[in-house]
C-alpha positions as CSV (number, residue, x, y, z in Angstrom):
1,M,124.7,283.2,207.6
2,E,127.1,285.5,209.4
3,L,130.1,286.9,207.4
4,R,132.5,285.6,210.0
5,S,131.4,282.0,209.5
6,L,131.8,282.4,205.7
7,I,135.4,283.5,205.7
8,P,137.0,280.0,206.5
9,R,134.7,278.4,203.9
10,V,135.7,280.9,201.2
11,L,139.4,280.3,201.8
12,T,139.1,276.7,200.8
13,T,137.1,277.1,197.6
14,K,138.0,277.7,194.0
15,R,136.1,279.9,191.6
16,Q,134.2,277.8,189.1
17,N,132.2,280.3,187.0
18,M,131.4,284.0,186.7
19,H,128.4,285.4,184.9
20,T,128.0,289.0,184.0
21,L,124.4,290.1,183.6
22,A,122.8,293.4,182.4
23,T,121.0,295.3,185.1
24,G,118.8,297.4,182.8
25,W,120.5,300.6,184.2
26,G,122.6,301.7,181.2
27,A,125.9,299.9,180.9
28,Y,126.0,298.8,184.6
29,T,126.1,295.1,185.2
30,A,125.8,292.6,188.0
31,D,128.3,289.7,188.4
32,I,127.7,286.4,189.9
33,E,130.7,284.3,190.9
34,E,130.3,280.7,191.8
35,F,132.8,278.9,194.1
36,A,133.1,275.2,194.8
37,G,134.8,273.5,197.7
38,A,134.5,270.7,200.3
39,N,131.6,272.6,201.9
40,G,129.6,272.8,198.7
41,T,128.9,275.6,196.3
42,M,128.6,279.2,197.2
43,R,127.6,282.2,195.0
44,L,128.7,285.8,195.4
45,L,126.5,288.6,193.8
46,Y,128.1,291.9,193.0
47,L,125.7,294.8,192.3
48,P,126.3,298.5,191.6
49,H,126.1,300.5,194.8
50,L,122.5,300.4,195.8
51,S,122.4,303.8,197.4
52,T,123.1,305.4,194.0
53,W,121.2,303.1,191.6
54,S,117.5,302.3,192.0
55,L,117.8,298.8,190.6
56,F,115.1,297.2,192.7
57,T,112.5,299.9,192.2
58,S,113.1,301.0,188.6
59,L,110.6,299.7,186.1
60,M,113.3,299.5,183.4
61,C,115.3,297.1,185.7
62,A,112.5,294.9,186.9
63,S,112.9,291.9,184.5
64,Q,116.7,292.0,184.6
65,M,116.8,292.1,188.4
66,R,114.3,289.2,188.6
67,A,116.6,287.2,186.4
68,I,119.7,288.2,188.4
69,M,118.1,287.3,191.7
70,T,116.8,284.0,190.3
71,E,120.3,283.0,189.1
72,A,122.0,284.1,192.2
73,C,119.6,282.1,194.4
74,I,119.5,278.8,192.5
75,D,119.4,275.9,194.9
76,L,118.8,278.0,198.1
């Protein structure tokens, strides 16, 4: 979905939950915010800057990133 089409939907939602999860890369975390509104539920995933941290390719992050992506993509 294009970012442009998300903006009106986001403006009519309320944040319901926020989860903070370990990434496996030191003290860095990922946050998942869940929003609910008339158009259903949306999730926003915040990750550390990917050009700096090798979260998707590091063996020490593999299980944590799998869990983060699973939670962020529930019901997709």
